[in-house]
mmCIF file of the N, C-alpha and C atoms, coordinates in Angstrom:
data_MODEL
# 
_entry.id   MODEL 
# 
loop_
_atom_site.group_PDB 
_atom_site.id 
_atom_site.type_symbol 
_atom_site.label_atom_id 
_atom_site.label_alt_id 
_atom_site.label_comp_id 
_atom_site.label_asym_id 
_atom_site.label_entity_id 
_atom_site.label_seq_id 
_atom_site.pdbx_PDB_ins_code 
_atom_site.Cartn_x 
_atom_site.Cartn_y 
_atom_site.Cartn_z 
_atom_site.occupancy 
_atom_site.B_iso_or_equiv 
_atom_site.pdbx_formal_charge 
_atom_site.auth_seq_id 
_atom_site.auth_comp_id 
_atom_site.auth_asym_id 
_atom_site.auth_atom_id 
_atom_site.pdbx_PDB_model_num 
ATOM 1   N N  . MET A 1 1  ? 5.451   18.551 21.947 1.00 0.00 ? 1  MET A N  1 
ATOM 2   C CA . MET A 1 1  ? 5.138   17.468 21.168 1.00 0.00 ? 1  MET A CA 1 
ATOM 3   C C  . MET A 1 1  ? 5.963   15.913 22.203 1.00 0.00 ? 1  MET A C  1 
ATOM 4   N N  . LYS A 1 2  ? 5.598   14.859 22.410 1.00 0.00 ? 2  LYS A N  1 
ATOM 5   C CA . LYS A 1 2  ? 6.368   13.940 23.288 1.00 0.00 ? 2  LYS A CA 1 
ATOM 6   C C  . LYS A 1 2  ? 6.341   12.731 22.195 1.00 0.00 ? 2  LYS A C  1 
ATOM 7   N N  . ASN A 1 3  ? 7.319   12.191 22.154 1.00 0.00 ? 3  ASN A N  1 
ATOM 8   C CA . ASN A 1 3  ? 7.247   10.927 21.317 1.00 0.00 ? 3  ASN A CA 1 
ATOM 9   C C  . ASN A 1 3  ? 6.222   9.549  22.298 1.00 0.00 ? 3  ASN A C  1 
ATOM 10  N N  . ILE A 1 4  ? 5.576   9.028  22.192 1.00 0.00 ? 4  ILE A N  1 
ATOM 11  C CA . ILE A 1 4  ? 4.830   7.902  22.785 1.00 0.00 ? 4  ILE A CA 1 
ATOM 12  C C  . ILE A 1 4  ? 4.558   6.805  22.189 1.00 0.00 ? 4  ILE A C  1 
ATOM 13  N N  . THR A 1 5  ? 4.341   5.648  22.747 1.00 0.00 ? 5  THR A N  1 
ATOM 14  C CA . THR A 1 5  ? 4.131   4.370  22.406 1.00 0.00 ? 5  THR A CA 1 
ATOM 15  C C  . THR A 1 5  ? 2.984   3.820  22.873 1.00 0.00 ? 5  THR A C  1 
ATOM 16  N N  . VAL A 1 6  ? 1.667   3.409  22.148 1.00 0.00 ? 6  VAL A N  1 
ATOM 17  C CA . VAL A 1 6  ? 0.372   3.529  22.540 1.00 0.00 ? 6  VAL A CA 1 
ATOM 18  C C  . VAL A 1 6  ? 0.454   1.363  22.290 1.00 0.00 ? 6  VAL A C  1 
ATOM 19  N N  . THR A 1 7  ? -0.014  0.968  23.461 1.00 0.00 ? 7  THR A N  1 
ATOM 20  C CA . THR A 1 7  ? -0.401  -0.653 23.355 1.00 0.00 ? 7  THR A CA 1 
ATOM 21  C C  . THR A 1 7  ? -1.834  -0.698 23.164 1.00 0.00 ? 7  THR A C  1 
ATOM 22  N N  . VAL A 1 8  ? -1.997  -1.447 22.274 1.00 0.00 ? 8  VAL A N  1 
ATOM 23  C CA . VAL A 1 8  ? -3.497  -1.801 22.093 1.00 0.00 ? 8  VAL A CA 1 
ATOM 24  C C  . VAL A 1 8  ? -3.686  -2.902 23.151 1.00 0.00 ? 8  VAL A C  1 
ATOM 25  N N  . ASP A 1 9  ? -5.216  -2.884 23.479 1.00 0.00 ? 9  ASP A N  1 
ATOM 26  C CA . ASP A 1 9  ? -5.285  -4.187 24.460 1.00 0.00 ? 9  ASP A CA 1 
ATOM 27  C C  . ASP A 1 9  ? -5.968  -5.524 23.697 1.00 0.00 ? 9  ASP A C  1 
ATOM 28  N N  . ASP A 1 10 ? -5.725  -6.548 24.123 1.00 0.00 ? 10 ASP A N  1 
ATOM 29  C CA . ASP A 1 10 ? -5.819  -7.783 23.207 1.00 0.00 ? 10 ASP A CA 1 
ATOM 30  C C  . ASP A 1 10 ? -7.323  -7.689 22.689 1.00 0.00 ? 10 ASP A C  1 
ATOM 31  N N  . SER A 1 11 ? -8.290  -7.125 23.147 1.00 0.00 ? 11 SER A N  1 
ATOM 32  C CA . SER A 1 11 ? -9.943  -7.292 22.805 1.00 0.00 ? 11 SER A CA 1 
ATOM 33  C C  . SER A 1 11 ? -9.940  -6.663 21.533 1.00 0.00 ? 11 SER A C  1 
ATOM 34  N N  . HIS A 1 12 ? -8.918  -5.682 21.218 1.00 0.00 ? 12 HIS A N  1 
ATOM 35  C CA . HIS A 1 12 ? -9.179  -4.709 20.284 1.00 0.00 ? 12 HIS A CA 1 
ATOM 36  C C  . HIS A 1 12 ? -8.320  -4.819 19.103 1.00 0.00 ? 12 HIS A C  1 
ATOM 37  N N  . LEU A 1 13 ? -7.243  -5.850 19.026 1.00 0.00 ? 13 LEU A N  1 
ATOM 38  C CA . LEU A 1 13 ? -6.215  -5.948 17.897 1.00 0.00 ? 13 LEU A CA 1 
ATOM 39  C C  . LEU A 1 13 ? -7.205  -6.213 16.433 1.00 0.00 ? 13 LEU A C  1 
ATOM 40  N N  . ALA A 1 14 ? -7.684  -7.030 16.659 1.00 0.00 ? 14 ALA A N  1 
ATOM 41  C CA . ALA A 1 14 ? -8.583  -6.969 15.298 1.00 0.00 ? 14 ALA A CA 1 
ATOM 42  C C  . ALA A 1 14 ? -9.182  -5.188 14.685 1.00 0.00 ? 14 ALA A C  1 
ATOM 43  N N  . ALA A 1 15 ? -9.691  -4.617 15.534 1.00 0.00 ? 15 ALA A N  1 
ATOM 44  C CA . ALA A 1 15 ? -9.878  -3.378 15.266 1.00 0.00 ? 15 ALA A CA 1 
ATOM 45  C C  . ALA A 1 15 ? -9.121  -1.976 15.334 1.00 0.00 ? 15 ALA A C  1 
ATOM 46  N N  . MET A 1 16 ? -7.753  -2.736 15.229 1.00 0.00 ? 16 MET A N  1 
ATOM 47  C CA . MET A 1 16 ? -6.681  -1.966 15.374 1.00 0.00 ? 16 MET A CA 1 
ATOM 48  C C  . MET A 1 16 ? -6.946  -0.201 14.484 1.00 0.00 ? 16 MET A C  1 
ATOM 49  N N  . GLY A 1 17 ? -7.398  -0.839 13.152 1.00 0.00 ? 17 GLY A N  1 
ATOM 50  C CA . GLY A 1 17 ? -7.335  0.606  12.352 1.00 0.00 ? 17 GLY A CA 1 
ATOM 51  C C  . GLY A 1 17 ? -8.478  1.762  13.054 1.00 0.00 ? 17 GLY A C  1 
ATOM 52  N N  . ASP A 1 18 ? -9.455  1.005  13.666 1.00 0.00 ? 18 ASP A N  1 
ATOM 53  C CA . ASP A 1 18 ? -10.461 2.146  14.602 1.00 0.00 ? 18 ASP A CA 1 
ATOM 54  C C  . ASP A 1 18 ? -9.578  2.999  15.414 1.00 0.00 ? 18 ASP A C  1 
ATOM 55  N N  . VAL A 1 19 ? -8.754  2.115  16.136 1.00 0.00 ? 19 VAL A N  1 
ATOM 56  C CA . VAL A 1 19 ? -8.094  2.643  17.253 1.00 0.00 ? 19 VAL A CA 1 
ATOM 57  C C  . VAL A 1 19 ? -7.144  3.816  16.657 1.00 0.00 ? 19 VAL A C  1 
ATOM 58  N N  . VAL A 1 20 ? -6.396  3.414  15.666 1.00 0.00 ? 20 VAL A N  1 
ATOM 59  C CA . VAL A 1 20 ? -5.582  4.622  15.291 1.00 0.00 ? 20 VAL A CA 1 
ATOM 60  C C  . VAL A 1 20 ? -6.055  5.660  14.959 1.00 0.00 ? 20 VAL A C  1 
ATOM 61  N N  . GLU A 1 21 ? -7.201  5.600  14.129 1.00 0.00 ? 21 GLU A N  1 
ATOM 62  C CA . GLU A 1 21 ? -8.536  6.604  13.673 1.00 0.00 ? 21 GLU A CA 1 
ATOM 63  C C  . GLU A 1 21 ? -8.723  7.491  14.845 1.00 0.00 ? 21 GLU A C  1 
ATOM 64  N N  . GLN A 1 22 ? -8.954  6.942  15.847 1.00 0.00 ? 22 GLN A N  1 
ATOM 65  C CA . GLN A 1 22 ? -9.331  7.769  16.937 1.00 0.00 ? 22 GLN A CA 1 
ATOM 66  C C  . GLN A 1 22 ? -8.274  8.511  17.755 1.00 0.00 ? 22 GLN A C  1 
ATOM 67  N N  . LEU A 1 23 ? -7.543  7.759  17.854 1.00 0.00 ? 23 LEU A N  1 
ATOM 68  C CA . LEU A 1 23 ? -5.752  8.375  18.489 1.00 0.00 ? 23 LEU A CA 1 
ATOM 69  C C  . LEU A 1 23 ? -5.388  9.746  17.501 1.00 0.00 ? 23 LEU A C  1 
ATOM 70  N N  . ARG A 1 24 ? -5.688  9.515  16.047 1.00 0.00 ? 24 ARG A N  1 
ATOM 71  C CA . ARG A 1 24 ? -5.411  11.048 15.370 1.00 0.00 ? 24 ARG A CA 1 
ATOM 72  C C  . ARG A 1 24 ? -6.390  11.929 15.450 1.00 0.00 ? 24 ARG A C  1 
ATOM 73  N N  . ALA A 1 25 ? -7.583  11.513 15.806 1.00 0.00 ? 25 ALA A N  1 
ATOM 74  C CA . ALA A 1 25 ? -8.781  12.493 16.168 1.00 0.00 ? 25 ALA A CA 1 
ATOM 75  C C  . ALA A 1 25 ? -8.370  12.882 17.333 1.00 0.00 ? 25 ALA A C  1 
ATOM 76  N N  . HIS A 1 26 ? -7.335  12.722 18.457 1.00 0.00 ? 26 HIS A N  1 
ATOM 77  C CA . HIS A 1 26 ? -7.178  12.985 19.495 1.00 0.00 ? 26 HIS A CA 1 
ATOM 78  C C  . HIS A 1 26 ? -6.122  14.081 19.230 1.00 0.00 ? 26 HIS A C  1 
ATOM 79  N N  . GLY A 1 27 ? -5.323  14.087 18.174 1.00 0.00 ? 27 GLY A N  1 
ATOM 80  C CA . GLY A 1 27 ? -4.200  14.649 18.089 1.00 0.00 ? 27 GLY A CA 1 
ATOM 81  C C  . GLY A 1 27 ? -2.974  14.130 17.948 1.00 0.00 ? 27 GLY A C  1 
ATOM 82  N N  . MET A 1 28 ? -2.945  12.921 18.002 1.00 0.00 ? 28 MET A N  1 
ATOM 83  C CA . MET A 1 28 ? -1.878  11.689 17.511 1.00 0.00 ? 28 MET A CA 1 
ATOM 84  C C  . MET A 1 28 ? -1.213  12.026 16.201 1.00 0.00 ? 28 MET A C  1 
ATOM 85  N N  . ARG A 1 29 ? 0.001   12.344 15.892 1.00 0.00 ? 29 ARG A N  1 
ATOM 86  C CA . ARG A 1 29 ? 0.749   11.975 14.629 1.00 0.00 ? 29 ARG A CA 1 
ATOM 87  C C  . ARG A 1 29 ? 1.302   10.552 14.520 1.00 0.00 ? 29 ARG A C  1 
ATOM 88  N N  . VAL A 1 30 ? 0.451   9.572  13.984 1.00 0.00 ? 30 VAL A N  1 
ATOM 89  C CA . VAL A 1 30 ? 0.956   8.135  14.178 1.00 0.00 ? 30 VAL A CA 1 
ATOM 90  C C  . VAL A 1 30 ? 1.967   8.202  12.880 1.00 0.00 ? 30 VAL A C  1 
ATOM 91  N N  . ASP A 1 31 ? 3.318   7.504  13.570 1.00 0.00 ? 31 ASP A N  1 
ATOM 92  C CA . ASP A 1 31 ? 4.330   7.207  12.768 1.00 0.00 ? 31 ASP A CA 1 
ATOM 93  C C  . ASP A 1 31 ? 4.569   5.897  11.936 1.00 0.00 ? 31 ASP A C  1 
ATOM 94  N N  . GLN A 1 32 ? 4.116   4.764  13.128 1.00 0.00 ? 32 GLN A N  1 
ATOM 95  C CA . GLN A 1 32 ? 4.046   3.298  12.559 1.00 0.00 ? 32 GLN A CA 1 
ATOM 96  C C  . GLN A 1 32 ? 2.958   2.697  13.333 1.00 0.00 ? 32 GLN A C  1 
ATOM 97  N N  . VAL A 1 33 ? 2.354   1.996  12.799 1.00 0.00 ? 33 VAL A N  1 
ATOM 98  C CA . VAL A 1 33 ? 1.517   0.790  13.423 1.00 0.00 ? 33 VAL A CA 1 
ATOM 99  C C  . VAL A 1 33 ? 1.757   -0.726 13.060 1.00 0.00 ? 33 VAL A C  1 
ATOM 100 N N  . LEU A 1 34 ? 2.011   -1.293 14.044 1.00 0.00 ? 34 LEU A N  1 
ATOM 101 C CA . LEU A 1 34 ? 2.491   -2.692 14.094 1.00 0.00 ? 34 LEU A CA 1 
ATOM 102 C C  . LEU A 1 34 ? 1.255   -3.954 14.565 1.00 0.00 ? 34 LEU A C  1 
ATOM 103 N N  . TYR A 1 35 ? 0.741   -3.928 13.612 1.00 0.00 ? 35 TYR A N  1 
ATOM 104 C CA . TYR A 1 35 ? -0.485  -4.650 13.881 1.00 0.00 ? 35 TYR A CA 1 
ATOM 105 C C  . TYR A 1 35 ? -0.244  -6.118 14.317 1.00 0.00 ? 35 TYR A C  1 
ATOM 106 N N  . SER A 1 36 ? 0.890   -6.905 14.158 1.00 0.00 ? 36 SER A N  1 
ATOM 107 C CA . SER A 1 36 ? 1.064   -8.121 14.715 1.00 0.00 ? 36 SER A CA 1 
ATOM 108 C C  . SER A 1 36 ? 1.201   -8.126 16.106 1.00 0.00 ? 36 SER A C  1 
ATOM 109 N N  . VAL A 1 37 ? 1.846   -7.032 16.474 1.00 0.00 ? 37 VAL A N  1 
ATOM 110 C CA . VAL A 1 37 ? 2.066   -6.830 17.910 1.00 0.00 ? 37 VAL A CA 1 
ATOM 111 C C  . VAL A 1 37 ? 1.154   -6.006 18.636 1.00 0.00 ? 37 VAL A C  1 
ATOM 112 N N  . GLY A 1 38 ? 0.320   -5.184 18.470 1.00 0.00 ? 38 GLY A N  1 
ATOM 113 C CA . GLY A 1 38 ? -0.498  -4.120 18.826 1.00 0.00 ? 38 GLY A CA 1 
ATOM 114 C C  . GLY A 1 38 ? 0.285   -3.007 19.382 1.00 0.00 ? 38 GLY A C  1 
ATOM 115 N N  . ILE A 1 39 ? 1.167   -2.577 18.508 1.00 0.00 ? 39 ILE A N  1 
ATOM 116 C CA . ILE A 1 39 ? 1.942   -1.144 19.075 1.00 0.00 ? 39 ILE A CA 1 
ATOM 117 C C  . ILE A 1 39 ? 1.706   -0.372 17.992 1.00 0.00 ? 39 ILE A C  1 
ATOM 118 N N  . ILE A 1 40 ? 1.300   0.946  18.491 1.00 0.00 ? 40 ILE A N  1 
ATOM 119 C CA . ILE A 1 40 ? 1.356   2.494  17.653 1.00 0.00 ? 40 ILE A CA 1 
ATOM 120 C C  . ILE A 1 40 ? 2.280   3.092  18.109 1.00 0.00 ? 40 ILE A C  1 
ATOM 121 N N  . THR A 1 41 ? 3.214   3.614  17.512 1.00 0.00 ? 41 THR A N  1 
ATOM 122 C CA . THR A 1 41 ? 4.067   4.797  17.995 1.00 0.00 ? 41 THR A CA 1 
ATOM 123 C C  . THR A 1 41 ? 4.077   6.193  17.142 1.00 0.00 ? 41 THR A C  1 
ATOM 124 N N  . GLY A 1 42 ? 4.335   7.174  17.536 1.00 0.00 ? 42 GLY A N  1 
ATOM 125 C CA . GLY A 1 42 ? 3.972   8.643  16.940 1.00 0.00 ? 42 GLY A CA 1 
ATOM 126 C C  . GLY A 1 42 ? 4.478   9.384  18.055 1.00 0.00 ? 42 GLY A C  1 
ATOM 127 N N  . ARG A 1 43 ? 3.676   10.414 17.615 1.00 0.00 ? 43 ARG A N  1 
ATOM 128 C CA . ARG A 1 43 ? 3.852   11.894 18.660 1.00 0.00 ? 43 ARG A CA 1 
ATOM 129 C C  . ARG A 1 43 ? 2.814   12.508 18.923 1.00 0.00 ? 43 ARG A C  1 
ATOM 130 N N  . ALA A 1 44 ? 2.507   13.307 20.241 1.00 0.00 ? 44 ALA A N  1 
ATOM 131 C CA . ALA A 1 44 ? 1.472   13.853 20.441 1.00 0.00 ? 44 ALA A CA 1 
ATOM 132 C C  . ALA A 1 44 ? 1.609   15.104 21.679 1.00 0.00 ? 44 ALA A C  1 
ATOM 133 N N  . PRO A 1 45 ? 0.888   16.116 21.394 1.00 0.00 ? 45 PRO A N  1 
ATOM 134 C CA . PRO A 1 45 ? 1.064   17.437 22.392 1.00 0.00 ? 45 PRO A CA 1 
ATOM 135 C C  . PRO A 1 45 ? 0.874   16.660 23.655 1.00 0.00 ? 45 PRO A C  1 
ATOM 136 N N  . ASP A 1 46 ? 1.520   17.324 24.763 1.00 0.00 ? 46 ASP A N  1 
ATOM 137 C CA . ASP A 1 46 ? 1.814   17.265 26.019 1.00 0.00 ? 46 ASP A CA 1 
ATOM 138 C C  . ASP A 1 46 ? 0.288   17.257 26.682 1.00 0.00 ? 46 ASP A C  1 
ATOM 139 N N  . HIS A 1 47 ? -0.347  17.802 26.225 1.00 0.00 ? 47 HIS A N  1 
ATOM 140 C CA . HIS A 1 47 ? -1.564  18.048 26.794 1.00 0.00 ? 47 HIS A CA 1 
ATOM 141 C C  . HIS A 1 47 ? -2.572  16.818 26.630 1.00 0.00 ? 47 HIS A C  1 
ATOM 142 N N  . GLU A 1 48 ? -2.460  15.981 25.742 1.00 0.00 ? 48 GLU A N  1 
ATOM 143 C CA . GLU A 1 48 ? -3.168  15.241 25.104 1.00 0.00 ? 48 GLU A CA 1 
ATOM 144 C C  . GLU A 1 48 ? -2.823  13.923 25.260 1.00 0.00 ? 48 GLU A C  1 
ATOM 145 N N  . CYS A 1 49 ? -1.572  13.523 26.038 1.00 0.00 ? 49 CYS A N  1 
ATOM 146 C CA . CYS A 1 49 ? -1.252  12.359 26.182 1.00 0.00 ? 49 CYS A CA 1 
ATOM 147 C C  . CYS A 1 49 ? -1.974  11.442 27.471 1.00 0.00 ? 49 CYS A C  1 
ATOM 148 N N  . SER A 1 50 ? -2.531  12.250 28.469 1.00 0.00 ? 50 SER A N  1 
ATOM 149 C CA . SER A 1 50 ? -3.508  11.469 29.100 1.00 0.00 ? 50 SER A CA 1 
ATOM 150 C C  . SER A 1 50 ? -4.770  10.996 28.719 1.00 0.00 ? 50 SER A C  1 
ATOM 151 N N  . ALA A 1 51 ? -5.409  12.171 27.730 1.00 0.00 ? 51 ALA A N  1 
ATOM 152 C CA . ALA A 1 51 ? -6.436  11.496 26.994 1.00 0.00 ? 51 ALA A CA 1 
ATOM 153 C C  . ALA A 1 51 ? -6.704  10.839 25.792 1.00 0.00 ? 51 ALA A C  1 
ATOM 154 N N  . LEU A 1 52 ? -5.397  10.592 25.460 1.00 0.00 ? 52 LEU A N  1 
ATOM 155 C CA . LEU A 1 52 ? -4.983  9.040  24.703 1.00 0.00 ? 52 LEU A CA 1 
ATOM 156 C C  . LEU A 1 52 ? -5.383  7.776  25.213 1.00 0.00 ? 52 LEU A C  1 
ATOM 157 N N  . GLY A 1 53 ? -4.936  7.736  26.706 1.00 0.00 ? 53 GLY A N  1 
ATOM 158 C CA . GLY A 1 53 ? -5.393  6.473  27.421 1.00 0.00 ? 53 GLY A CA 1 
ATOM 159 C C  . GLY A 1 53 ? -6.592  5.931  27.526 1.00 0.00 ? 53 GLY A C  1 
ATOM 160 N N  . ALA A 1 54 ? -7.521  7.018  27.438 1.00 0.00 ? 54 ALA A N  1 
ATOM 161 C CA . ALA A 1 54 ? -8.962  6.985  27.595 1.00 0.00 ? 54 ALA A CA 1 
ATOM 162 C C  . ALA A 1 54 ? -9.850  6.637  26.089 1.00 0.00 ? 54 ALA A C  1 
ATOM 163 N N  . VAL A 1 55 ? -9.112  6.257  25.088 1.00 0.00 ? 55 VAL A N  1 
ATOM 164 C CA . VAL A 1 55 ? -9.380  5.808  23.855 1.00 0.00 ? 55 VAL A CA 1 
ATOM 165 C C  . VAL A 1 55 ? -9.954  4.388  24.101 1.00 0.00 ? 55 VAL A C  1 
ATOM 166 N N  . LYS A 1 56 ? -10.906 4.305  23.663 1.00 0.00 ? 56 LYS A N  1 
ATOM 167 C CA . LYS A 1 56 ? -11.266 2.728  23.301 1.00 0.00 ? 56 LYS A CA 1 
ATOM 168 C C  . LYS A 1 56 ? -10.254 1.826  22.865 1.00 0.00 ? 56 LYS A C  1 
ATOM 169 N N  . GLY A 1 57 ? -10.040 0.598  23.503 1.00 0.00 ? 57 GLY A N  1 
ATOM 170 C CA . GLY A 1 57 ? -9.019  -0.234 22.824 1.00 0.00 ? 57 GLY A CA 1 
ATOM 171 C C  . GLY A 1 57 ? -7.675  0.201  22.990 1.00 0.00 ? 57 GLY A C  1 
ATOM 172 N N  . VAL A 1 58 ? -7.305  1.365  24.132 1.00 0.00 ? 58 VAL A N  1 
ATOM 173 C CA . VAL A 1 58 ? -5.847  1.422  24.554 1.00 0.00 ? 58 VAL A CA 1 
ATOM 174 C C  . VAL A 1 58 ? -5.692  0.791  25.636 1.00 0.00 ? 58 VAL A C  1 
ATOM 175 N N  . GLY A 1 59 ? -4.710  0.006  25.532 1.00 0.00 ? 59 GLY A N  1 
ATOM 176 C CA . GLY A 1 59 ? -4.425  -0.525 27.111 1.00 0.00 ? 59 GLY A CA 1 
ATOM 177 C C  . GLY A 1 59 ? -3.240  0.222  27.685 1.00 0.00 ? 59 GLY A C  1 
ATOM 178 N N  . SER A 1 60 ? -2.425  1.075  27.238 1.00 0.00 ? 60 SER A N  1 
ATOM 179 C CA . SER A 1 60 ? -1.251  2.051  27.543 1.00 0.00 ? 60 SER A CA 1 
ATOM 180 C C  . SER A 1 60 ? -0.598  2.825  26.892 1.00 0.00 ? 60 SER A C  1 
ATOM 181 N N  . VAL A 1 61 ? -0.396  4.089  27.444 1.00 0.00 ? 61 VAL A N  1 
ATOM 182 C CA . VAL A 1 61 ? 0.406   5.000  26.644 1.00 0.00 ? 61 VAL A CA 1 
ATOM 183 C C  . VAL A 1 61 ? 1.520   5.585  27.539 1.00 0.00 ? 61 VAL A C  1 
ATOM 184 N N  . ASP A 1 62 ? 2.754   5.103  26.805 1.00 0.00 ? 62 ASP A N  1 
ATOM 185 C CA . ASP A 1 62 ? 4.158   5.464  27.463 1.00 0.00 ? 62 ASP A CA 1 
ATOM 186 C C  . ASP A 1 62 ? 4.902   6.077  26.680 1.00 0.00 ? 62 ASP A C  1 
ATOM 187 N N  . GLU A 1 63 ? 5.697   7.444  27.507 1.00 0.00 ? 63 GLU A N  1 
ATOM 188 C CA . GLU A 1 63 ? 6.684   8.393  26.756 1.00 0.00 ? 63 GLU A CA 1 
ATOM 189 C C  . GLU A 1 63 ? 7.817   7.420  26.344 1.00 0.00 ? 63 GLU A C  1 
ATOM 190 N N  . GLN A 1 64 ? 8.295   7.305  25.136 1.00 0.00 ? 64 GLN A N  1 
ATOM 191 C CA . GLN A 1 64 ? 9.573   7.077  24.749 1.00 0.00 ? 64 GLN A CA 1 
ATOM 192 C C  . GLN A 1 64 ? 10.831  7.610  25.297 1.00 0.00 ? 64 GLN A C  1 
ATOM 193 N N  . GLN A 1 65 ? 11.425  6.719  26.047 1.00 0.00 ? 65 GLN A N  1 
ATOM 194 C CA . GLN A 1 65 ? 12.833  7.140  26.331 1.00 0.00 ? 65 GLN A CA 1 
ATOM 195 C C  . GLN A 1 65 ? 13.916  7.062  25.898 1.00 0.00 ? 65 GLN A C  1 
ATOM 196 N N  . GLN A 1 66 ? 14.614  8.181  25.579 1.00 0.00 ? 66 GLN A N  1 
ATOM 197 C CA . GLN A 1 66 ? 15.948  8.507  24.850 1.00 0.00 ? 66 GLN A CA 1 
ATOM 198 C C  . GLN A 1 66 ? 17.471  8.671  25.459 1.00 0.00 ? 66 GLN A C  1 
ATOM 199 N N  . PHE A 1 67 ? 18.174  7.972  24.955 1.00 0.00 ? 67 PHE A N  1 
ATOM 200 C CA . PHE A 1 67 ? 19.524  7.814  25.834 1.00 0.00 ? 67 PHE A CA 1 
ATOM 201 C C  . PHE A 1 67 ? 20.680  8.513  24.668 1.00 0.00 ? 67 PHE A C  1 
ATOM 202 N N  . ARG A 1 68 ? 21.503  9.422  25.146 1.00 0.00 ? 68 ARG A N  1 
ATOM 203 C CA . ARG A 1 68 ? 22.436  9.910  24.495 1.00 0.00 ? 68 ARG A CA 1 
ATOM 204 C C  . ARG A 1 68 ? 23.825  9.304  25.221 1.00 0.00 ? 68 ARG A C  1 
ATOM 205 N N  . ILE A 1 69 ? 24.669  9.324  24.156 1.00 0.00 ? 69 ILE A N  1 
ATOM 206 C CA . ILE A 1 69 ? 26.010  8.797  24.787 1.00 0.00 ? 69 ILE A CA 1 
ATOM 207 C C  . ILE A 1 69 ? 27.112  10.020 24.461 1.00 0.00 ? 69 ILE A C  1 
ATOM 208 N N  . PRO A 1 70 ? 27.703  10.504 25.046 1.00 0.00 ? 70 PRO A N  1 
ATOM 209 C CA . PRO A 1 70 ? 28.685  11.382 25.386 1.00 0.00 ? 70 PRO A CA 1 
ATOM 210 C C  . PRO A 1 70 ? 29.775  11.099 23.961 1.00 0.00 ? 70 PRO A C  1 
ATOM 211 N N  . HIS A 1 71 ? 30.039  12.574 23.246 1.00 0.00 ? 71 HIS A N  1 
ATOM 212 C CA . HIS A 1 71 ? 30.960  12.183 22.299 1.00 0.00 ? 71 HIS A CA 1 
ATOM 213 C C  . HIS A 1 71 ? 32.268  11.823 22.700 1.00 0.00 ? 71 HIS A C  1 
ATOM 214 N N  . ARG A 1 72 ? 32.967  10.943 21.751 1.00 0.00 ? 72 ARG A N  1 
ATOM 215 C CA . ARG A 1 72 ? 34.213  9.985  22.706 1.00 0.00 ? 72 ARG A CA 1 
ATOM 216 C C  . ARG A 1 72 ? 35.250  10.893 22.878 1.00 0.00 ? 72 ARG A C  1 
ATOM 217 N N  . ASP A 1 73 ? 35.245  12.401 22.375 1.00 0.00 ? 73 ASP A N  1 
ATOM 218 C CA . ASP A 1 73 ? 36.588  13.304 22.954 1.00 0.00 ? 73 ASP A CA 1 
ATOM 219 C C  . ASP A 1 73 ? 36.040  13.954 24.020 1.00 0.00 ? 73 ASP A C  1 
ATOM 220 N N  . SER A 1 74 ? 34.636  13.735 24.650 1.00 0.00 ? 74 SER A N  1 
ATOM 221 C CA . SER A 1 74 ? 34.236  14.719 25.938 1.00 0.00 ? 74 SER A CA 1 
ATOM 222 C C  . SER A 1 74 ? 35.053  13.923 27.338 1.00 0.00 ? 74 SER A C  1 
ATOM 223 N N  . GLU A 1 75 ? 35.183  14.735 27.993 1.00 0.00 ? 75 GLU A N  1 
ATOM 224 C CA . GLU A 1 75 ? 35.895  14.505 29.077 1.00 0.00 ? 75 GLU A CA 1 
ATOM 225 C C  . GLU A 1 75 ? 35.196  13.100 30.050 1.00 0.00 ? 75 GLU A C  1 
ATOM 226 N N  . ILE A 1 76 ? 33.806  13.324 30.097 1.00 0.00 ? 76 ILE A N  1 
ATOM 227 C CA . ILE A 1 76 ? 33.008  12.187 30.692 1.00 0.00 ? 76 ILE A CA 1 
ATOM 228 C C  . ILE A 1 76 ? 32.626  10.770 29.701 1.00 0.00 ? 76 ILE A C  1 
ATOM 229 N N  . GLN A 1 77 ? 33.197  9.645  29.874 1.00 0.00 ? 77 GLN A N  1 
ATOM 230 C CA . GLN A 1 77 ? 33.060  8.534  29.053 1.00 0.00 ? 77 GLN A CA 1 
ATOM 231 C C  . GLN A 1 77 ? 32.012  7.541  29.969 1.00 0.00 ? 77 GLN A C  1 
# 
């Protein structure tokens, strides 16, 4: 599973609930829906990520990046 961020295109902001349901039907586990900015966050199986971009109303699907800082006692700082 990948953590992803889905951006809804401007013309479908009023129908975000429908977009969310379509994403769920394609296997996305929705964590958060930010209606005011058109963003949906969650997780999806690796093999489904490209299919989510074809859902009507989806502007983009981006994998969330994770950054980790080494422990303060590690040799590399």
